C-alpha positions in Angstrom: -20.8 -10.9 15.6 -19.1 -8.7 13.1 -17.8 -10.5 10.0 -16.1 -9.3 6.9 -15.5 -12.2 4.4 -13.4 -11.7 1.3 -13.6 -13.8 -1.8 -12.5 -13.8 -5.4 -8.7 -13.9 -5.0 -6.5 -16.2 -6.9 -3.8 -16.6 -9.6 -4.0 -14.5 -12.7 -1.6 -13.6 -15.5 -0.3 -10.1 -16.1 -2.9 -8.1 -17.9 -5.7 -10.1 -16.6 -8.7 -9.2 -14.4 -10.1 -10.2 -11.1 -13.1 -9.2 -9.0 -12.9 -9.3 -5.2 -15.9 -9.3 -3.0 -16.4 -8.6 0.7 -19.6 -9.6 2.4 -20.2 -7.8 5.7 -22.5 -8.9 8.5 -23.2 -7.7 12.0 -22.8 -4.0 11.2 -25.1 -1.3 9.8 -23.4 -1.5 6.5 -24.8 1.5 4.8 -23.3 4.0 7.3 -19.8 2.5 7.0 -17.0 3.7 4.8 -15.6 0.6 3.1 -12.1 0.1 1.8 -9.6 -2.3 0.3 -6.0 -2.5 1.5 -3.2 -4.8 0.5 0.0 -6.1 2.0 2.8 -7.8 0.2 5.3 -10.0 2.0 7.7 -7.9 4.1 5.8 -4.7 3.3 3.4 -2.5 5.1 -0.4 -2.6 4.6 -1.3 0.1 2.1 -4.6 1.6 1.1 -5.8 0.6 -2.3 -9.3 2.2 -2.5 -12.0 3.6 -0.3 -15.7 4.3 -0.8 -17.7 6.3 1.7 -21.4 5.9 2.5 -22.0 8.9 0.4 -20.3 7.5 -2.7 -17.0 9.3 -2.6 -14.0 7.2 -3.8 -10.3 7.4 -3.3 -7.6 5.4 -4.9 -3.9 4.8 -4.5 -2.0 6.3 -7.4 -0.6 2.9 -8.3 -4.1 1.6 -9.2 -5.9 4.6 -10.6 -7.5 3.8 -13.9 -7.2 0.1 -13.4 -9.2 -0.7 -10.2 -12.7 0.3 -9.3 -14.4 0.0 -5.9 -18.1 -0.2 -5.6 -20.7 -1.3 -3.1 -24.2 -2.8 -3.0 -25.9 -1.8 0.2 -28.8 -4.2 -0.4 -26.3 -7.1 -0.4 -24.0 -5.6 2.3 -21.1 -6.2 -0.1 -18.2 -4.1 -1.4 -16.3 -5.0 -4.5 -13.0 -4.3 -6.1 -12.8 -4.8 -9.8 -9.1 -5.2 -10.8 -8.1 -4.8 -14.5 -4.8 -4.8 -16.3 -3.2 -6.5 -13.4 0.6 -6.3 -12.8 3.0 -8.5 -10.9 3.4 -5.6 -8.5 -0.3 -6.0 -7.5 0.5 -9.4 -5.9 -0.5 -9.2 -2.2 -3.0 -10.2 0.4 -6.0 -8.0 -0.1 -8.0 -7.0 3.0 -11.5 -5.6 3.3 -12.1 -2.8 5.8 -15.2 -1.2 7.4 -15.0 2.1 9.3 -17.5 4.3 11.1 -16.9 7.3 13.4 -20.3 8.1 15.0 -18.7 10.6 17.4 -15.4 12.5 17.6 -14.1 10.0 20.2 -15.6 6.7 18.9 -14.4 4.8 15.9 -15.6 1.4 14.7 -13.0 -0.3 12.6 -13.1 -3.9 11.3 -11.0 -6.1 9.1 -11.5 -9.2 7.1 -9.0 -12.0 7.1 -7.7 -11.3 3.6 -7.6 -13.0 0.2 -4.5 -13.8 -1.8 -4.0 -12.2 -5.2 -1.1 -13.5 -7.2 -0.2 -12.0 -10.6 2.3 -14.1 -12.4 3.1 -15.6 -15.8 
């Protein structure tokens, strides 16, 4: 079965750092684009960062220069290094795996999320 398991969330003070991990199983990890999304209470789920199988990255404007997405294909794991955290970063962070092998087939999986709270 496919599983995406996030870890590393928690409570941190403004200006602090946190590193999220997402361990994937049941998929051919190396061919998937991986991503991090977040959702604050009462808000939509927004893209934070993505990383393709070829190494291309994309970041939301709000996190550019502060967050870094990376992956270790040998460990089937994607990471999100979060620095200079702000209260506005408080949200549930979700791991995503996506693969489109043909024009009409898309594989899309989500983790259950990990809470990140930035507060003094």
